N, C-alpha and C positions, 0 to 999 in steps of 0.2 A: 620599504615592502613590509605591512605589518605582517604578524605572523598569529594566524588561525589556527587555533586546533579546533577540529571536529569531532563530536564524539554520537555516535548512532550507526556507524557504517558496521552489516553484518555481513556474514557467508550469502546469505540469499537476495536476490535481485529483485526487490519489491516496490512497493510505490516510496515508500523512504529511499531507499537506496538511489533512487534514480531520481529523486529530487536534489540529493547529495551531490549525483553526479554531474546534472544539468548546471546547479549553482556552483560547484567547482571547474566547470572546462567555459564559464562565461566568468568565471572570474581569476582565471590564472594569472593574469598580467597585473590583479588587484592583492592578490594575498599570495602569503608563502604559506602554502597550506601543510596540516600535519594531520592523523588520523591515531585516534586512541582509539586501540581494538581492544575488547573484553575478550580473547581467548589469544591462543600461541598458532591460530589458523589463521590462513590466509583470508582476506575479506572479499568480496565482490569489487572489481574495477582495481584490484591492487596492481596488475599491473599498466593499466593507463596510466595510473596516478604516478607510479615511480617512474613511469618512464619521461613523465613532466620534472621529474627531479623534487618530487612532493617525499615528505617522510612518514614512517608507520612506526607507531608503537606498541609493541605486546604485552598485555598484562594477563596475570592470572585469572581465570574467567570467575567471578563473584559468585555464578552458582555452587563452583566447587568448593571455594575458600574466602569468606568475608572478609575475613583480617588480612590474610596476605594481598587481596585483590587490592585493599585500601593501600597499605604500604609499597605496594610496586607503583598505583599509580602517581601517590604522594613524590615520590621518586622521581618519576617523569616530571612533574610538574617543578619540581625543586630546580631539576636539573638541566631545563629548557625553560628559557624566557618568551613566554607567549605574551602577546598583545591581547588578544581575546579571545573567548572557547563559545563554540556553536555547538549546542545540545539539539540532536535530534531525537524529542522522544516517545514512547507506547505509554509510557508509564511515569512517574516520580521514585520506583524502585534506585535509581544512581541519586539519588537527592543527597548524597552525601561527597559526591564528587560533585554535585553543583556549588556545597558549601567550600569544598576544599579550590573549586576553580577561582571562588571570589577573594580566595586571601594572595593569591596568585597573578590573575591577571585583570586588565584595567576594567575590562566590559566581558557582559555577561549575555547571551543570546538562548533563548529557548525555544523551540519551535515544537508545537504539539501534534502529533501524526496520526491520535486515536481518541475514541471518546469513551472506552471502557478498561477495565480489568477483569473485566469476567474471563473464564477460562486460562486464565493465569492460576500458578501456585503459590501455596501458603506465604512463601520467602516473600515473592515479589509482592502481594495484594499487603503484607503487614510491612515493607519497607516502602511500599506508597503511601501509606496510611500515614506513616510519620512523617512521608516526605511534604504531605499536604496539610501539616502542622508546621513544617519548617520553612519551606518554599517562603508564604509570604514577607517573610524576614529577612532572606536575601537578595540583591540590589541586583535586576536582570531586567532583560528587556524580553516583552513578552508574548509569543507570536503563535499561532493556530493555524491550523490549514480550513476550519471552519470553527463556525459558534459553537457546536457541540463539543468538538474539540479541546477550545478555550474553555470552556466552561468545566469541564470534565478537568485537566492539568490545571488551572488557577483559582478556579471558582468566584469566588467575589473581587479579585484583583483584576484590576485594567489589563484589556491584551488586545494584541493588533490581529484583525484577521486576513490572511495572506492567502488566496484559495492558490491551491496549486493547480498545475494546467500541464499538456502536454505541447506537443510540435505539431499541428492538426495535416502537416507535409507527408509524415509519418503515417498516419490511420488513416484511410480511403478508402472508398469503393470500387473495383474493378472488375465488371465482368467476367474479363478472360481469366483474370487470378481466380476467381471464384467456381469456373467452370473448370478452371484446371487443377484446384486442390479437389473438389467433389470428385472428379474422376480418379484422384490420386487414392481418396478413402473408399471407392467407391459404394457415394453413395447414392448414386442414381436419383430419383424423387423421393429419398428417404428425409423429413424432417432432422436436422440439425439444428442439437441444443448446447449452449458450450457455456463454461465456466471458468472464469483464469483466474488463479489466485493460490494462495500459499495453503498446502492440506494441512490446515490446524484450526483448532477448534471454534475461532470465531468467526471461521468461515460458513459454519454449520453445515459443512457435506451431509451429515445423518438426513438433515430435515431437504437438500436438496435432493437424494437418492430417492427420498418417499415420495417429492414430487414428481419426480423421474416416473417412477413405480406406477404411479395414477395416471399418468397422461399415457405410457406407454400401454398402457392395459387397452385405452381406448384409440389409442393409434402406434398397432404393435410397428409402423410403417416409421422409426423413431430412431436416432441414435443420442447419446450426452457423450459428450467430448469434456476429460477435465483436464484444462494445462496448469500445470506448476507440481509443488513437488514438497514437502514436509512430515512431520512427524507422526501423523496420521496416516502416512501412506498403507501402512498394512493392514491397520485396521479396515481402511476403507474398501481394499482391495477383497478382504475378507467378509466385508458385510454385503459388498456386490455380487459375490459366490453365494449368500445365504437368500440373498434375496431373488437368485435365479436370473440375475442380468448379466452375466459375462461376454453373453454376443451384443448388448447392446450400447455398455457403458464402457469406455476408452480411456485412461491411464497415460497423457500423453508428457507427462513430464516438464519438467523445464525447456522452455523454444522460444527460439528467435524470430519463429516465422509468424509471430502473434497476429499481426496485421491479415496475413494471408487466411490463415485459421478462420478470423471474425468475418471475414470475407465469404468464405465457405460455408459459417454457419447460417440457421434461418433466426436464434432468439439468443440473449443471452439471459442468464439468470445469476443473481446475487442475494441470495437472502442469508445475508449475514447478520448475525449478534448485534457486534457492532464494528462499524469503519470511524473512520476518519475525514477520511476525503477521498475514496474510491476510484485511484484515477482510470481503472481498468472498464467503467461506465463509460468517459469521455475513449476512451480508445473504442468502445464498443458505436457509441454515436459516432464516432469521426467515420468509421464505414459503413454509416445508416444501420445498424442492426437494432432493432427495438429491445428494450433491455425492463424484466421486472425485477424490483429491487425490493428489500425488506423498510417498511418504515421505520425501524428503526437506526436506517441510514438519515442523515439529513437533507432535506428535500433543496437544500442550498443547489445540490448538484443538479436539479431537475432539468431536464431537456427538452421541452415540450412533450409531443407527444410520443418521444421517443423513450421516454423516463414512465414507467409505472410503477406506485407503490404499493405493498401489499404488507395484510400482519402473516407474522410468522407463530408456530405455534403450534402444539397437538390439534390434528385436524383440519389446520389451513391450508396443507397442501392439494389437497382436491381444491379450491379456490384457485392457487397458483395454475395447477393443471388446465382448471378450465378457461381461463385468461391467457392461455399461449396461443392459443388460433386465433384469439379476436384482437394479438398482437401483429401477427406476421402480413398485413399489406400494406404496411408502410412504404413509400418512396424511399429505394439503400441511398439514392443519388444526393437528396436534401441532407443529408446528416452531417457530411462535411461542412457543406456552408454553414449549418446552424453551430456547427463547434465554432469555428473560425470567427463568428459572428458573436459569438459568449467571451466572457473574459477570461477562460479557462485554458488560454496560448501560455507555454512555455516564456516567451520573451515577457507578458506581461508581469507572470509571477514573480519572475528574475528582477527586473524593473523594480517592482513595488518591495521585494524583498531588501533591496538595495539601498533604496531611497529610507527605508524603514533602519536601515544601520547605521547609513551615514547620516542621519537625522540624531541617534542617540550614542554616537559614536565620540 
């Protein structure tokens, strides 16, 4: 059984982490997995993966001390004989790890999950720039969750596009569940707008609040639900207070009942500055929820009438607010069928990924 080291698992249960989880549980009989964690803190899925007998290696965080981080990473590679290394990246800031892995592992696989470094710090942007220069010299199998994510990370180098996917059986419309949750949140006949995503700059929450403020002024019988957590939590709470929207905007934090919350809602908003391939859109469409998405997101994720793309930026919040009511008349029951008929299911994703890995090992 080959030993595969996975890099990219963090403490936050986001789209990248879900992809890693789905890949691991579907290949646990094929590989002996290990995880390299850029932190001394346990990542998400730690208990699940540990119970399967997989190993974790914790190293000093790069953001605190790059030299110490490099030294501890090299010790991990020297002491353990990994056959292959699978990088799940949002930027090329850990390019030095790819160089290191190429010295110790026979096969290197890199999957791009993002399309920009806007919103990241100076050090990350600098390392990413260096990585763009260094990566073409490193032998690796290049993969991307979308065309735009591949072009972002790999430039003119060839890469395989492998669209992410979800399990359509986990996201579906249920009228009883919708009514149950609307009663739980005392919604009555209020319009429920929802956003699912980490509270970080790339998700563009400030613009989202401006959209809701515009919509709420013409439709006071409305509420906005923010699902997720992150470094902007307190700033966004303060912004909601400043805008006088405390009674209409609810921060729900990280949740395990996202399917129910999507059922409860009337429209999904994703005004991101950039995305790789947002699984949250697939989840929303699976429940028949209409979505409005920024036109910075790849149209590869378009799902017919359930997805509408709009520009973002100063003054565009009025356009978004005006388009919300136009999107509320869709039949919720049809969304899951459209998702199932698409190529964006998790089984197809894993099959394609495994095929490319086997062909290049």
